PLY file of the C-alpha trace (Angstrom):
ply
format ascii 1.0
element vertex 375
property float x
property float y
property float z
element edge 374
property int vertex1
property int vertex2
end_header
17.00 3.02 -60.91
15.55 6.04 -59.60
12.59 4.07 -58.93
14.22 1.24 -56.90
15.83 3.93 -54.88
13.08 5.50 -53.75
11.08 1.97 -52.76
14.23 1.08 -51.02
14.90 3.45 -48.78
10.67 3.70 -47.67
11.41 0.13 -46.68
14.36 1.12 -44.86
12.34 3.36 -42.35
10.11 0.13 -41.32
11.91 -1.15 -38.79
13.23 2.25 -36.98
8.80 3.49 -36.68
8.55 -0.34 -34.86
11.51 0.18 -33.14
10.50 3.70 -31.82
6.56 2.22 -30.48
8.42 -0.56 -28.99
10.38 1.62 -26.87
7.19 3.68 -26.23
5.54 0.21 -25.33
8.58 -0.53 -22.44
8.59 3.19 -21.28
4.88 3.80 -20.82
4.91 -0.08 -18.70
7.90 0.65 -17.09
5.89 4.52 -15.92
2.57 2.25 -15.47
4.79 -0.09 -12.53
6.88 3.06 -11.28
2.81 4.94 -10.76
1.59 1.37 -9.31
4.28 1.10 -6.46
4.10 4.63 -5.65
0.29 4.11 -4.87
1.29 1.00 -2.92
3.84 2.86 -1.36
2.05 5.98 -0.47
-1.83 4.86 -0.65
-1.93 1.37 0.80
-0.23 -0.70 3.58
1.65 -2.98 1.97
5.17 -2.04 3.30
4.28 -1.76 6.54
5.00 -5.14 7.40
2.37 -7.47 9.20
-1.11 -6.15 9.02
-0.14 -2.17 9.39
3.02 -3.20 12.24
4.74 0.41 12.49
7.76 0.36 14.45
8.33 3.21 16.58
12.30 4.88 17.27
11.83 5.43 20.86
12.90 4.12 24.31
10.74 1.77 26.64
9.63 3.93 29.20
8.63 6.85 26.63
4.78 8.10 26.97
2.75 7.67 23.76
-0.53 9.39 23.19
-3.18 10.24 20.62
-6.66 11.52 20.76
-8.25 10.33 17.59
-5.37 8.30 15.55
-4.90 10.74 13.19
-1.12 12.39 14.94
0.61 10.23 17.35
2.48 12.18 20.48
5.39 10.98 22.26
7.59 12.85 25.20
10.96 11.35 25.28
12.90 13.26 27.93
12.02 16.71 27.48
11.25 17.14 23.95
7.67 16.35 22.47
7.07 14.39 19.20
4.43 14.33 16.70
3.87 12.09 13.90
1.53 11.30 11.17
-0.26 7.91 11.26
2.54 6.74 8.87
5.02 7.28 11.47
6.48 10.61 10.03
8.08 13.23 12.31
5.89 16.58 11.91
7.32 18.31 14.69
9.48 18.51 17.53
9.64 20.57 20.55
11.71 20.64 23.35
11.04 22.24 27.09
13.33 22.70 29.55
11.02 21.48 32.73
12.01 18.54 34.51
9.92 14.88 34.24
6.60 15.86 32.12
4.14 13.58 31.31
1.68 14.34 28.99
-2.23 13.63 27.83
-4.04 15.21 24.48
-6.99 16.13 23.22
-8.45 16.76 19.40
-6.95 20.74 19.44
-4.92 20.93 22.96
-2.07 18.61 24.29
-1.19 19.00 28.19
2.54 18.58 29.67
1.83 18.69 33.01
3.83 16.76 36.57
2.47 17.46 40.14
2.74 21.43 40.03
2.06 22.89 36.97
0.91 22.24 33.44
1.79 23.54 29.94
-1.12 23.41 27.23
-0.53 23.83 23.96
-2.54 23.64 20.82
-1.81 21.11 17.83
0.31 23.28 15.90
2.51 23.32 19.56
1.79 27.40 20.10
1.25 27.58 23.33
-2.26 28.47 25.06
-1.88 29.29 28.77
-0.03 27.64 31.76
-1.28 26.56 35.15
1.30 27.54 37.87
2.08 26.44 41.55
-0.52 26.17 43.83
-1.81 24.66 47.01
-3.09 21.95 44.42
-1.33 19.17 43.57
-2.27 18.03 40.17
-2.79 13.78 40.30
-4.76 12.87 36.51
-5.10 14.77 33.55
-7.81 13.94 30.85
-8.62 16.04 27.53
-11.79 16.70 25.89
-11.93 18.03 22.31
-10.39 21.68 23.67
-11.24 21.54 27.02
-9.29 20.11 30.14
-9.99 18.51 33.56
-7.53 17.86 36.22
-8.03 15.89 39.40
-6.22 17.96 42.07
-5.50 17.53 45.80
-4.53 19.30 48.80
-2.10 18.91 51.48
-3.68 18.50 55.14
-7.02 17.54 52.87
-9.12 14.46 52.27
-11.21 16.23 49.38
-10.56 15.85 46.11
-11.06 18.27 43.58
-11.70 18.47 39.54
-11.00 21.51 37.90
-11.81 21.90 33.89
-10.40 24.47 32.07
-11.30 25.79 28.31
-8.78 26.45 26.05
-8.43 29.92 26.86
-7.14 28.85 30.49
-10.18 29.85 32.22
-11.20 27.36 34.92
-14.85 27.31 33.67
-15.64 24.86 36.87
-15.02 22.98 39.92
-15.95 20.08 41.79
-15.35 19.31 45.63
-15.22 15.50 46.37
-15.58 14.64 49.85
-16.51 11.87 52.18
-16.68 9.62 48.92
-13.78 7.49 47.46
-13.18 9.01 43.63
-13.20 6.86 41.04
-12.58 7.98 37.16
-13.84 10.53 35.60
-13.72 11.95 31.71
-15.22 14.05 28.83
-17.72 12.39 26.35
-19.75 13.79 23.54
-18.88 16.35 20.69
-19.42 18.97 22.81
-16.91 18.24 25.92
-19.89 17.28 28.49
-18.12 15.45 31.52
-18.83 12.64 33.62
-17.48 11.59 37.15
-18.18 8.00 39.26
-17.42 7.71 43.11
-17.87 5.05 45.42
-19.66 5.31 48.71
-19.09 2.81 51.87
-20.31 4.99 54.43
-23.99 2.75 54.75
-25.37 -0.86 54.77
-24.42 -1.20 51.06
-21.85 0.18 48.87
-23.22 2.79 46.35
-21.43 3.63 42.90
-22.60 7.14 41.49
-21.91 8.45 38.31
-22.51 11.90 37.75
-22.77 14.13 34.47
-22.31 17.69 34.27
-22.35 20.37 31.63
-19.03 22.15 32.89
-19.54 25.48 30.68
-22.94 25.94 32.30
-21.20 24.28 35.95
-24.72 22.04 35.63
-25.46 18.69 36.86
-27.26 16.91 33.78
-27.51 13.07 35.15
-27.33 11.30 38.28
-26.74 7.49 38.35
-26.59 5.75 41.43
-25.92 1.51 41.60
-26.25 -0.06 44.95
-24.28 -2.93 45.76
-22.91 -3.58 43.12
-18.87 -2.39 42.06
-18.82 -0.47 38.87
-15.56 -1.34 36.73
-16.49 0.84 33.31
-18.93 3.71 31.54
-19.23 3.70 28.17
-21.61 6.51 27.16
-23.56 5.72 23.51
-25.42 9.23 22.28
-27.30 10.27 25.39
-27.35 7.00 27.11
-24.96 5.63 29.39
-23.55 1.94 29.92
-22.63 0.71 33.30
-20.36 -2.70 33.74
-20.85 -3.26 36.89
-19.43 -6.91 39.24
-22.46 -9.15 37.54
-24.84 -6.71 34.57
-24.55 -4.48 32.12
-27.16 -1.87 32.61
-27.64 0.82 30.12
-29.95 3.89 31.16
-31.32 6.41 29.25
-31.40 10.40 29.66
-33.84 10.19 32.49
-32.07 7.28 34.44
-34.67 4.82 33.51
-32.96 1.40 32.63
-33.81 -0.17 29.48
-31.54 -2.97 28.99
-29.79 -5.20 31.26
-27.67 -8.41 30.90
-26.23 -10.65 33.27
-22.13 -11.12 33.07
-21.19 -12.30 36.52
-17.80 -13.90 36.52
-17.05 -11.05 33.57
-14.37 -8.07 33.06
-14.41 -5.09 30.26
-11.72 -6.70 27.66
-12.37 -3.38 25.52
-15.13 -0.93 23.54
-16.02 0.16 20.07
-18.61 2.81 18.98
-19.34 2.25 16.18
-22.18 4.80 14.07
-24.86 4.30 16.72
-23.86 1.21 17.81
-22.00 0.39 21.13
-20.26 -3.11 20.87
-18.38 -4.52 24.44
-16.25 -7.76 24.46
-16.11 -9.28 27.94
-14.09 -11.86 28.93
-13.27 -13.76 32.62
-12.59 -12.21 35.24
-9.52 -15.01 35.76
-6.54 -15.07 33.90
-7.82 -15.97 30.63
-4.41 -16.77 29.40
-4.26 -19.93 31.42
-6.13 -22.30 29.32
-9.11 -21.74 26.57
-11.88 -18.97 27.66
-14.92 -18.15 26.12
-15.14 -14.20 24.95
-18.87 -12.83 25.27
-19.59 -9.93 22.29
-22.66 -7.52 23.50
-23.70 -4.81 22.07
-26.53 -2.08 22.36
-28.74 -3.20 19.20
-29.01 -6.48 20.23
-25.49 -8.65 19.47
-24.71 -11.42 21.78
-22.24 -13.70 20.78
-20.07 -16.63 22.13
-16.19 -16.72 20.92
-14.39 -20.09 21.75
-10.69 -18.20 22.54
-7.28 -20.78 22.01
-5.18 -20.71 24.98
-2.50 -17.71 26.11
-4.85 -15.53 24.73
-4.17 -11.97 26.81
-5.62 -9.38 24.82
-8.59 -8.23 22.84
-8.89 -5.34 20.60
-11.98 -4.29 18.35
-12.80 -3.02 15.43
-15.50 -2.27 12.66
-14.68 -5.84 10.75
-12.67 -8.53 13.50
-12.48 -9.60 17.07
-8.62 -9.29 17.37
-6.92 -11.79 19.85
-3.53 -11.42 21.09
-1.56 -14.07 22.46
1.82 -13.20 23.20
3.42 -13.66 19.25
0.02 -14.42 17.38
-3.06 -12.51 16.42
-6.23 -14.63 16.27
-8.94 -12.65 14.08
-12.72 -13.44 14.42
-16.27 -11.72 12.69
-18.81 -10.87 15.04
-20.58 -14.17 14.48
-18.41 -15.61 16.87
-16.29 -17.36 13.61
-12.46 -17.30 13.24
-11.17 -15.81 10.03
-7.19 -15.86 9.85
-3.91 -15.36 12.11
-1.24 -12.89 12.19
1.95 -14.16 13.45
4.38 -12.29 14.89
8.63 -12.10 14.80
8.64 -10.85 18.68
7.09 -11.77 21.69
4.73 -9.01 23.49
5.60 -7.93 26.69
3.43 -4.87 26.71
-0.33 -4.05 25.35
-2.04 -0.73 25.86
-4.95 0.35 23.69
-4.33 3.90 22.26
-7.54 4.58 20.21
-9.79 2.76 18.70
-8.61 1.09 16.06
-4.52 1.57 17.28
-2.91 -0.20 19.71
0.81 0.13 21.14
2.79 -2.64 21.46
6.34 -3.30 23.32
9.10 -5.81 23.47
12.00 -6.29 24.69
12.79 -2.19 24.24
10.94 -2.30 21.22
7.77 -0.36 20.56
5.15 -0.60 17.30
2.16 0.87 16.61
-0.48 -1.70 15.31
-3.35 -0.71 13.30
-6.58 -2.79 13.20
-8.21 -2.58 9.95
0 1
1 2
2 3
3 4
4 5
5 6
6 7
7 8
8 9
9 10
10 11
11 12
12 13
13 14
14 15
15 16
16 17
17 18
18 19
19 20
20 21
21 22
22 23
23 24
24 25
25 26
26 27
27 28
28 29
29 30
30 31
31 32
32 33
33 34
34 35
35 36
36 37
37 38
38 39
39 40
40 41
41 42
42 43
43 44
44 45
45 46
46 47
47 48
48 49
49 50
50 51
51 52
52 53
53 54
54 55
55 56
56 57
57 58
58 59
59 60
60 61
61 62
62 63
63 64
64 65
65 66
66 67
67 68
68 69
69 70
70 71
71 72
72 73
73 74
74 75
75 76
76 77
77 78
78 79
79 80
80 81
81 82
82 83
83 84
84 85
85 86
86 87
87 88
88 89
89 90
90 91
91 92
92 93
93 94
94 95
95 96
96 97
97 98
98 99
99 100
100 101
101 102
102 103
103 104
104 105
105 106
106 107
107 108
108 109
109 110
110 111
111 112
112 113
113 114
114 115
115 116
116 117
117 118
118 119
119 120
120 121
121 122
122 123
123 124
124 125
125 126
126 127
127 128
128 129
129 130
130 131
131 132
132 133
133 134
134 135
135 136
136 137
137 138
138 139
139 140
140 141
141 142
142 143
143 144
144 145
145 146
146 147
147 148
148 149
149 150
150 151
151 152
152 153
153 154
154 155
155 156
156 157
157 158
158 159
159 160
160 161
161 162
162 163
163 164
164 165
165 166
166 167
167 168
168 169
169 170
170 171
171 172
172 173
173 174
174 175
175 176
176 177
177 178
178 179
179 180
180 181
181 182
182 183
183 184
184 185
185 186
186 187
187 188
188 189
189 190
190 191
191 192
192 193
193 194
194 195
195 196
196 197
197 198
198 199
199 200
200 201
201 202
202 203
203 204
204 205
205 206
206 207
207 208
208 209
209 210
210 211
211 212
212 213
213 214
214 215
215 216
216 217
217 218
218 219
219 220
220 221
221 222
222 223
223 224
224 225
225 226
226 227
227 228
228 229
229 230
230 231
231 232
232 233
233 234
234 235
235 236
236 237
237 238
238 239
239 240
240 241
241 242
242 243
243 244
244 245
245 246
246 247
247 248
248 249
249 250
250 251
251 252
252 253
253 254
254 255
255 256
256 257
257 258
258 259
259 260
260 261
261 262
262 263
263 264
264 265
265 266
266 267
267 268
268 269
269 270
270 271
271 272
272 273
273 274
274 275
275 276
276 277
277 278
278 279
279 280
280 281
281 282
282 283
283 284
284 285
285 286
286 287
287 288
288 289
289 290
290 291
291 292
292 293
293 294
294 295
295 296
296 297
297 298
298 299
299 300
300 301
301 302
302 303
303 304
304 305
305 306
306 307
307 308
308 309
309 310
310 311
311 312
312 313
313 314
314 315
315 316
316 317
317 318
318 319
319 320
320 321
321 322
322 323
323 324
324 325
325 326
326 327
327 328
328 329
329 330
330 331
331 332
332 333
333 334
334 335
335 336
336 337
337 338
338 339
339 340
340 341
341 342
342 343
343 344
344 345
345 346
346 347
347 348
348 349
349 350
350 351
351 352
352 353
353 354
354 355
355 356
356 357
357 358
358 359
359 360
360 361
361 362
362 363
363 364
364 365
365 366
366 367
367 368
368 369
369 370
370 371
371 372
372 373
373 374
């Protein structure tokens, strides 16, 4: 009897062991499912909606800026907000000043109006102020850690470019007179500077592009284009690519032309620098939304591709993989061989389109604002 009782007890433990194994298996499966869910939430864009679309809770007229796509800044009223690329708030900072404009660089932020400017670092620490003076601020652009202001003065037809470093020192000042001022900006990793003017005093117009090194107050290049208007200037390393009314012209550091393509009747829709290549997308000068039209892709490395666009396309944006063509509510994607890849349908109608940075587009629709991340 003792022997039978012992055997019976040993057998009775078998279902309990199996039950524990099943529980461990089920628990392991549940844990794996939770880990996969967390992975998709935090490390992919699966729950962002249509192709990296992210809604921003801001008003229609809010200024939105970014320097490199990793942080997004917006100025709503007198409050400045900094978000990460997932739309989460990093910090906010309130200012007592009246209506301000916003520009950002990789390491500096500028809040300004016609009279004054306040410059901050990325952690909202004040760096310096530019007080009211005879100069009236018209436009601001930021480099990595350098600031350039286009200013005018009362009773003067001249324009002045004032360039400041992150310590608030005015390292260069350029007076522009007797010509029309067109554009300016920074390029390269060392905050080199360029500006463009138009001289119409002679028999034919002359567009001049001047490159400088502000830290040394030194002109490094001068490019003159006769008889043509310049719409866009792009830089690739030390070379300058100029889009004119009829041609895409590339100059080397000595001012010599080494590349030229006829683009008559076209305008630049977008450009993208990828490693050691510059890609440019041209569309017809007329409104491309009126019907089917052709998009032309050119690059420094020899790309020359035509893409037949569907009707209704109003905007174009380039990513490393695709050419994005935006209609009011559908986005068509093409590869760089001109082949159609896919389309994305939006559940809203685009009323406003602007490129914030390579791979990042700001869309607005009936009071709503969205970030659209290109892949």
